C-alpha positions as CSV (number, residue, x, y, z in Angstrom):
1,X,-19.4,6.1,14.1
2,X,-16.9,2.9,13.2
3,X,-15.7,1.6,9.6
4,X,-17.9,-1.4,10.0
5,X,-20.9,0.5,11.3
6,X,-20.2,3.1,8.1
7,X,-20.0,-0.3,5.6
8,X,-23.2,-1.7,7.0
9,X,-25.2,1.7,6.4
10,X,-23.9,1.2,2.9
11,X,-25.1,-2.1,2.9
12,X,-28.6,-1.2,3.6
13,X,-28.4,1.8,1.5
14,X,-29.0,3.9,4.0
15,X,-26.4,7.0,3.8
16,X,-26.0,10.3,5.5
17,X,-26.3,13.2,3.1
18,X,-23.0,14.8,4.6
19,X,-20.0,12.8,5.9
20,X,-17.0,13.4,7.2
21,X,-13.8,10.8,7.2
22,X,-11.3,11.2,9.9
23,X,-8.0,9.4,10.6
24,X,-4.7,8.3,9.1
25,X,-5.7,4.6,8.7
26,X,-5.8,3.6,5.3
27,X,-7.0,-0.1,5.4
28,X,-10.9,0.5,6.1
29,X,-11.0,4.1,4.3
30,X,-10.0,2.2,1.2
31,X,-12.9,-0.9,2.4
32,X,-15.3,2.5,2.5
33,X,-14.6,4.1,-0.5
34,X,-14.5,0.2,-2.6
35,X,-17.7,0.2,-0.5
36,X,-19.5,3.5,-1.9
37,X,-18.0,3.2,-5.8
38,X,-19.8,-0.2,-5.8
39,X,-23.1,0.6,-4.3
40,X,-23.6,4.2,-6.0
41,X,-25.4,4.0,-9.7
42,X,-23.0,6.8,-10.3
43,X,-19.5,7.6,-10.9
44,X,-17.8,8.6,-7.9
45,X,-16.4,12.6,-8.5
46,X,-13.2,13.6,-7.0
47,X,-12.5,16.9,-5.4
48,X,-9.1,18.3,-3.6
49,X,-9.6,21.1,-1.6
50,X,-6.3,21.9,-1.8
51,X,-7.1,22.7,-5.5
52,X,-10.5,23.9,-5.2
53,X,-11.9,26.1,-2.6
54,X,-14.6,24.5,-0.5
55,X,-17.5,27.1,-0.8
56,X,-16.6,25.8,-4.7
57,X,-17.2,22.5,-3.9
58,X,-20.4,23.0,-2.3
59,X,-21.8,25.5,-4.7
60,X,-21.0,22.7,-7.1
61,X,-23.0,20.1,-4.7
62,X,-26.1,22.8,-4.6
63,X,-26.1,22.5,-8.3
64,X,-28.6,20.2,-10.0
65,X,-27.1,17.2,-12.5
66,X,-29.4,17.7,-15.9
67,X,-28.1,14.1,-16.6
68,X,-28.4,11.9,-13.5
69,X,-30.7,12.3,-10.1
70,X,-28.0,11.2,-7.5
71,X,-24.2,12.1,-7.6
72,X,-21.3,10.9,-5.2
73,X,-19.1,13.2,-4.2
74,X,-15.8,12.8,-2.6
75,X,-13.9,15.4,-1.3
76,X,-10.4,14.8,-0.1
77,X,-7.6,16.8,1.3
78,X,-10.2,18.4,3.9
79,X,-7.7,20.0,6.3
80,X,-6.7,22.9,3.2
81,X,-10.0,24.6,4.0
82,X,-9.0,25.4,8.0
83,X,-8.6,28.9,8.9
84,X,-4.7,29.8,8.2
85,X,-2.9,32.6,10.5
86,X,-1.7,33.3,14.0
87,X,-4.6,32.1,15.3
88,X,-4.3,28.6,13.5
89,X,-0.5,28.7,14.2
90,X,-1.2,28.7,18.1
91,X,-3.1,25.7,17.6
92,X,-1.3,23.4,14.9
93,X,2.7,24.0,14.9
94,X,2.5,22.7,11.3
95,X,1.5,25.4,9.7
96,X,3.1,28.0,11.7
97,X,6.0,28.3,8.8
98,X,4.3,30.2,6.3
99,X,1.2,31.4,7.5
100,X,0.0,34.8,7.1
101,X,-1.9,37.2,8.8
102,X,-4.8,35.7,10.7
103,X,-7.3,38.3,8.7
104,X,-5.7,37.6,5.3
105,X,-7.9,36.4,2.5
106,X,-7.4,33.0,3.0
107,X,-8.6,33.0,6.2
108,X,-11.6,34.4,5.4
109,X,-12.2,32.2,2.6
110,X,-11.7,29.3,5.3
111,X,-14.5,30.9,7.1
112,X,-16.5,31.6,4.7
113,X,-16.5,27.7,3.7
114,X,-16.8,26.8,7.0
115,X,-20.0,28.8,7.2
116,X,-21.6,27.8,3.6
117,X,-20.9,23.8,5.1
118,X,-23.0,24.9,8.1
119,X,-25.9,26.2,5.8
120,X,-25.8,22.8,3.3
121,X,-26.1,20.2,6.1
122,X,-28.5,21.9,7.6
123,X,-30.2,21.9,3.7
124,X,-28.1,18.9,1.7
125,X,-29.1,18.5,-2.0
126,X,-31.6,15.4,-2.3
127,X,-29.7,12.7,-4.2
128,X,-26.3,13.8,-3.3
129,X,-24.0,12.2,-1.1
130,X,-21.0,14.3,0.0
131,X,-18.3,12.7,1.6
132,X,-15.1,14.8,3.1
133,X,-11.9,12.9,4.0
134,X,-9.2,14.4,7.1
135,X,-6.8,11.7,6.8
136,X,-3.8,13.7,7.5
137,X,-3.2,13.3,11.0
138,X,-3.9,11.0,13.7
139,X,-6.1,10.7,17.2
140,X,-3.1,10.4,19.6
141,X,0.2,12.1,20.8
142,X,0.9,15.6,19.9
143,X,-1.4,15.0,16.6
144,X,-4.4,14.8,18.4
145,X,-5.1,18.6,19.5
146,X,-4.8,19.2,15.1
147,X,-7.0,16.2,14.5
148,X,-9.8,17.9,16.7
149,X,-9.1,21.1,15.4
150,X,-10.2,19.5,12.1
151,X,-13.4,17.9,13.7
152,X,-14.3,21.2,15.6
153,X,-14.0,23.1,12.0
154,X,-16.3,20.8,10.6
155,X,-18.8,20.3,13.4
156,X,-21.6,20.7,11.5
157,X,-21.6,17.4,10.1
158,X,-23.3,14.8,12.6
159,X,-21.9,11.7,10.8
160,X,-18.0,11.2,11.2
161,X,-16.6,8.0,10.4
162,X,-13.3,7.6,13.1
163,X,-10.7,5.6,11.0
164,X,-8.3,4.8,13.7
165,X,-5.3,2.5,13.9
166,X,-6.2,-1.1,14.2
167,X,-4.8,-2.8,17.7
168,X,-3.0,-5.7,17.7
169,X,-6.2,-8.1,18.5
170,X,-7.7,-6.1,16.0
171,X,-5.5,-6.5,13.3
172,X,-5.6,-10.4,14.6
173,X,-8.9,-11.1,13.9
174,X,-8.9,-8.5,10.9
175,X,-6.1,-11.4,9.4
176,X,-8.3,-14.1,10.1
177,X,-11.3,-12.7,8.2
178,X,-8.9,-11.7,5.1
179,X,-7.5,-15.1,5.5
180,X,-10.3,-16.9,5.6
181,X,-11.8,-14.8,2.0
182,X,-8.7,-15.6,0.6
183,X,-8.2,-19.7,1.6
184,X,-5.0,-19.1,3.2
185,X,-4.2,-21.2,5.8
186,X,-1.4,-20.0,8.4
187,X,-0.6,-21.0,11.8
188,X,-1.5,-19.3,14.7
189,X,2.1,-18.3,15.4
190,X,2.4,-17.3,12.0
191,X,0.0,-15.1,11.7
192,X,0.8,-13.6,15.2
193,X,4.0,-13.0,14.0
194,X,3.0,-11.4,10.6
195,X,0.9,-8.6,12.7
196,X,3.7,-8.2,15.0
197,X,6.2,-8.0,12.0
198,X,3.8,-5.7,10.3
199,X,3.2,-3.2,13.3
200,X,-0.2,-4.2,13.1
201,X,-0.8,-2.3,9.6
202,X,-3.6,-4.6,8.4
203,X,-2.9,-2.6,4.8
204,X,0.0,-4.3,4.7
205,X,-1.2,-7.6,6.3
206,X,-4.0,-7.8,3.2
207,X,-1.2,-7.1,0.8
208,X,0.9,-10.2,2.2
209,X,-2.2,-12.3,2.8
210,X,-2.8,-11.7,-1.1
211,X,0.7,-13.0,-2.0
212,X,0.4,-15.4,0.4
213,X,-2.3,-16.8,-1.2
214,X,0.0,-18.0,-4.1
215,X,1.8,-20.5,-1.7
216,X,-0.6,-23.2,-2.3
217,X,0.1,-24.5,1.1
218,X,-0.1,-23.9,5.3
219,X,2.3,-21.2,6.0
220,X,4.5,-21.9,9.5
221,X,6.1,-19.3,11.8
222,X,9.2,-20.7,10.3
223,X,8.5,-20.3,6.9
224,X,7.0,-16.4,7.3
225,X,10.6,-14.3,7.2
226,X,11.5,-15.9,4.0
227,X,7.8,-15.5,2.4
228,X,7.5,-12.0,3.9
229,X,11.0,-10.4,3.3
230,X,10.5,-6.8,4.1
231,X,8.5,-7.4,7.3
232,X,12.0,-5.6,9.1
233,X,11.8,-2.5,7.1
234,X,7.6,-2.3,8.4
235,X,8.7,-3.4,11.8
236,X,11.7,-0.1,11.4
237,X,8.9,2.4,9.9
238,X,6.6,1.1,12.8
239,X,9.4,2.6,15.2
240,X,9.2,5.8,12.8
241,X,5.3,6.4,13.2
242,X,6.3,5.6,17.5
243,X,8.5,8.0,17.4
244,X,6.4,10.9,16.1
245,X,3.5,10.1,18.3
246,X,6.5,10.5,21.3
247,X,5.1,7.3,22.4
248,X,8.4,5.9,24.2
249,X,6.6,2.6,25.2
250,X,5.4,1.7,21.6
251,X,9.1,2.9,19.9
252,X,11.0,1.1,22.6
253,X,8.7,-2.2,21.7
254,X,9.4,-1.5,17.7
255,X,13.3,-1.4,18.9
256,X,12.7,-4.3,21.1
257,X,11.2,-6.7,17.9
258,X,14.0,-5.3,15.6
259,X,16.4,-7.0,18.4
260,X,14.5,-10.4,18.2
261,X,14.5,-10.2,14.6
262,X,17.9,-10.4,14.6
263,X,18.1,-6.9,13.1
264,X,21.6,-4.6,12.9
265,X,20.7,-2.2,14.7
266,X,23.3,0.5,12.6
267,X,21.1,-0.5,9.1
268,X,18.3,0.1,11.2
269,X,19.6,3.9,12.1
270,X,20.7,4.7,8.7
271,X,17.2,3.9,7.5
272,X,15.7,6.3,9.8
273,X,18.7,8.7,8.9
274,X,17.6,8.3,5.5
275,X,13.5,8.7,6.1
276,X,14.3,11.9,7.9
277,X,16.2,13.7,5.8
278,X,13.6,12.6,3.2
279,X,10.9,13.8,5.6
280,X,13.1,17.0,6.2
281,X,12.8,18.0,2.5
282,X,9.4,16.9,1.9
283,X,8.9,20.1,4.2
284,X,11.2,22.2,2.9
285,X,10.1,21.9,-0.2
286,X,6.1,22.3,1.3
287,X,4.9,18.8,-0.6
288,X,1.3,17.9,0.3
289,X,0.9,14.3,-0.3
290,X,2.5,11.2,-1.2
291,X,2.1,11.9,-5.6
292,X,3.5,15.3,-4.8
293,X,6.5,13.5,-2.7
294,X,7.1,10.8,-5.4
295,X,7.2,13.6,-8.4
296,X,9.6,15.7,-6.4
297,X,12.1,12.8,-5.6
298,X,11.6,11.5,-9.2
299,X,12.4,14.8,-10.9
300,X,15.5,15.2,-8.7
301,X,16.9,11.5,-9.8
302,X,15.7,9.6,-7.0
303,X,13.9,6.6,-7.6
304,X,10.8,5.9,-5.3
305,X,7.7,3.8,-5.0
306,X,4.5,4.9,-4.3
307,X,4.5,3.0,-1.0
308,X,7.7,4.5,-0.3
309,X,6.8,7.9,-0.9
310,X,3.5,7.2,1.2
311,X,6.3,6.3,4.3
312,X,7.8,9.8,3.7
313,X,4.9,11.9,3.6
314,X,3.3,10.2,6.7
315,X,6.7,11.0,8.7
316,X,6.5,14.2,7.6
317,X,3.6,15.1,8.7
318,X,4.4,13.9,12.3
319,X,7.4,16.0,12.7
320,X,7.8,19.6,12.3
321,X,10.8,20.8,10.9
322,X,12.3,21.7,13.7
323,X,11.4,18.2,15.4
324,X,13.3,16.4,12.3
325,X,16.3,18.8,12.5
326,X,16.5,18.1,16.5
327,X,16.3,13.8,15.6
328,X,18.9,14.1,12.6
329,X,21.1,15.8,15.3
330,X,20.0,12.8,17.7
331,X,20.7,10.2,14.9
332,X,24.3,11.8,14.6
333,X,24.8,11.7,18.2
334,X,23.7,7.6,17.7
335,X,26.2,6.9,14.7
336,X,29.1,8.5,16.5
337,X,28.2,6.3,19.7
338,X,27.5,3.2,17.4
339,X,31.3,3.3,16.3
340,X,33.3,3.6,19.6
341,X,34.4,0.8,21.0
342,X,32.9,-2.1,21.7
343,X,29.6,-0.1,22.2
344,X,26.1,-1.8,23.3
345,X,23.9,-1.3,20.2
346,X,20.8,-2.0,21.8
347,X,21.5,0.8,24.5
348,X,22.7,3.1,22.5
349,X,19.4,3.1,20.4
350,X,17.6,3.1,23.5
351,X,19.1,6.1,24.9
352,X,18.0,7.8,20.9
353,X,14.8,7.0,21.7
354,X,14.1,8.2,25.2
355,X,16.0,11.5,23.8
356,X,13.5,12.2,21.0
357,X,11.0,11.2,22.9
358,X,11.5,13.5,25.6
């Protein structure tokens, strides 16, 4: 099911009793959550599988409320319910560093949660809408196998909403829709430049359009860089995402965008180094989620905005610890080459991308 189809069902009040939200794309997930909250006659109850076992959440769903005939239960961090152990480590490199024996109590609890979920889906509690969200991994690259493992564990859930990343054409279409709703006049060339600069991230595009709505006059391509000053950083983060997915073509395309924007490539490499170091700290501290990342670094005296913490968390989720360490080694080599006599910065960075995506 696509997000648009799910929103249509919410509008018709034709909600499935149990539904799985799968995928990293955040803009449509936010829209679907908001639509659910607005359509529900009762407040949304939030749960985290990392804090409350799936079995306990399902037991709660079985309990009839004394005060309301309907309930909307939103369950995040669904990946935490997956079995952990040697068998899980073979399918997910991410969990291999800290998992115990395959027959551990945690693995038994996960199996119990899976069995209870299958039983609940067959006979859901009347009036309860249960939304389970798994947003840690993407559908492409090295994360594909991990995402499929999540889908298999929650295979009893028939209704699955896939939150896939927007491609450039879909992002442009959504930009036009948002701009029309906000009454923002933006020239086609400026719209295309905004999509490219923000790497088709519709969440960021929506935020920038809300800001541009205050400008009060049509947006031209010439004015866009002045009105969206952090567009280049977004392109660098698009490069990080492409590297994380081992998508060499997309990474080289993002690098080409940086060159055409006039980005000083040693500065871009410095940003990558900081991103990788923070992601490695996140891995070593076993942090889960942007809020934990933000709290950890702020406690250490490193100021960090929520959006920056989300970027660090996404990078940490895309790279394993050995990959981050290898990436930092390659960044050191690229930095050394950039400092050599009369280097060609672009060739050095392209060589870095090719090595990291090998």
